[in-house]
C-alpha positions as CSV (number, residue, x, y, z in Angstrom):
1,X,62.0,39.4,19.6
2,X,61.9,42.3,21.9
3,X,59.3,42.1,24.7
4,X,56.7,44.9,24.5
5,X,56.9,47.8,27.1
6,X,53.2,48.2,26.9
7,X,51.7,47.6,30.2
8,X,48.9,45.2,30.1
9,X,45.7,45.8,32.0
10,X,45.5,44.3,35.3
11,X,42.9,41.7,35.9
12,X,40.1,42.9,38.5
13,X,39.2,40.4,41.3
14,X,35.7,40.3,42.3
15,X,35.7,42.6,45.3
16,X,37.2,45.3,42.9
17,X,34.5,44.8,40.4
18,X,31.9,44.9,43.0
19,X,33.1,48.0,44.4
20,X,33.2,49.8,40.7
21,X,29.8,48.3,40.2
22,X,28.6,49.8,43.3
23,X,30.1,53.3,42.4
24,X,28.3,53.0,38.8
25,X,25.1,52.0,40.6
26,X,25.3,55.2,42.6
27,X,25.9,57.3,39.5
28,X,22.8,55.7,37.9
29,X,20.8,56.6,40.9
30,X,22.2,60.1,40.9
31,X,21.3,60.3,37.2
32,X,17.8,59.1,37.7
33,X,17.4,61.7,40.6
34,X,18.8,64.6,38.5
35,X,16.6,63.7,35.5
36,X,13.5,63.3,37.7
37,X,14.3,66.7,39.5
38,X,14.5,68.3,36.0
39,X,10.9,67.2,35.2
40,X,9.5,68.7,38.5
41,X,8.5,72.2,39.1
42,X,11.0,74.7,40.2
43,X,11.5,74.2,43.9
44,X,12.1,70.5,43.3
45,X,14.4,71.3,40.5
46,X,17.1,72.2,42.9
47,X,17.5,68.6,43.6
48,X,18.9,68.4,40.1
49,X,21.6,70.8,41.2
50,X,22.6,68.6,44.1
51,X,22.4,65.3,42.4
52,X,24.4,66.7,39.5
53,X,27.2,68.0,41.7
54,X,27.4,64.7,43.4
55,X,27.4,63.0,40.2
56,X,30.0,65.2,38.5
57,X,32.3,64.6,41.5
58,X,31.9,60.8,41.4
59,X,32.2,60.6,37.6
60,X,35.4,62.6,37.9
61,X,36.7,60.4,40.7
62,X,35.8,57.3,38.6
63,X,37.6,58.7,35.5
64,X,40.8,59.6,37.4
65,X,40.8,56.3,39.1
66,X,40.2,54.3,36.1
67,X,43.0,56.2,34.1
68,X,45.6,55.6,37.2
69,X,44.7,51.9,37.7
70,X,44.3,51.2,33.9
71,X,41.0,49.8,34.2
72,X,38.9,48.6,31.2
73,X,38.1,51.2,28.5
74,X,34.4,50.8,29.1
75,X,34.6,52.2,32.6
76,X,36.6,55.2,31.2
77,X,34.1,55.8,28.6
78,X,31.1,55.4,31.2
79,X,32.6,58.1,33.4
80,X,33.0,60.4,30.4
81,X,29.2,59.7,29.8
82,X,28.3,60.3,33.2
83,X,30.3,63.3,33.5
84,X,28.7,64.8,30.3
85,X,25.1,64.1,31.4
86,X,25.5,65.6,34.9
87,X,27.3,68.7,33.3
88,X,24.2,69.1,31.1
89,X,21.7,68.7,33.8
90,X,23.8,71.2,36.2
91,X,23.9,73.6,33.3
92,X,20.3,73.4,32.7
93,X,19.1,73.5,36.3
94,X,21.7,76.1,37.3
95,X,20.4,78.6,34.8
96,X,16.9,77.9,35.8
97,X,17.9,78.7,39.3
98,X,19.6,81.7,38.4
99,X,16.6,83.0,36.3
100,X,14.3,81.9,39.2
101,X,11.4,84.2,38.6
102,X,11.3,83.9,34.8
103,X,11.4,80.1,35.3
104,X,8.5,80.1,37.6
105,X,6.6,82.4,35.4
106,X,7.3,80.1,32.4
107,X,6.3,77.0,34.5
108,X,2.9,78.6,35.3
109,X,2.3,79.7,31.8
110,X,3.1,76.2,30.4
111,X,0.7,74.7,32.9
112,X,-2.0,77.0,31.5
113,X,-1.3,76.8,28.0
114,X,-3.4,74.4,25.6
115,X,-2.6,75.3,22.1
116,X,0.8,75.5,20.3
117,X,0.5,79.1,19.9
118,X,0.1,79.7,23.5
119,X,3.0,77.4,24.1
120,X,5.0,79.4,21.9
121,X,4.0,82.6,23.6
122,X,5.2,81.1,26.9
123,X,8.7,80.4,25.4
124,X,8.9,84.0,24.0
125,X,7.9,85.6,27.2
126,X,10.3,83.3,29.0
127,X,13.1,84.5,26.7
128,X,12.2,88.1,27.1
129,X,11.9,87.8,31.0
130,X,15.3,86.2,31.2
131,X,16.7,89.0,29.1
132,X,15.1,91.5,31.1
133,X,16.4,90.3,34.2
134,X,20.1,90.8,33.4
135,X,21.0,94.2,34.4
136,X,22.6,96.6,32.0
137,X,21.5,94.4,29.0
138,X,18.7,96.9,28.0
């Protein structure tokens, strides 16, 4: 029988496991901060952008490291999940920062809306304010 040319995944020692666990812990902390920032009013929502940028860079680092060192597949999948979540948060908070004035008006409108119809009016006004803020669109 010919020996297999596939490389086996190396066993991780305790220090290496702890360092990856620490990195994943920092990613979870950044994820919590990004999510919490997304729930806050607009000036605080900028924390989502900062935490998401840190999270995306750490997730890419973890993904590249796990591919190069042939780490367990769960670490690779976790890095991809973190990257996707942080990308979504960054995209959402980034657009709210780009359309700052429309987002501030939307937040104020939502705070004062009580009924479903009033909430729908807030969403309609938000969409209209975003479209109106793009030069050359109308």
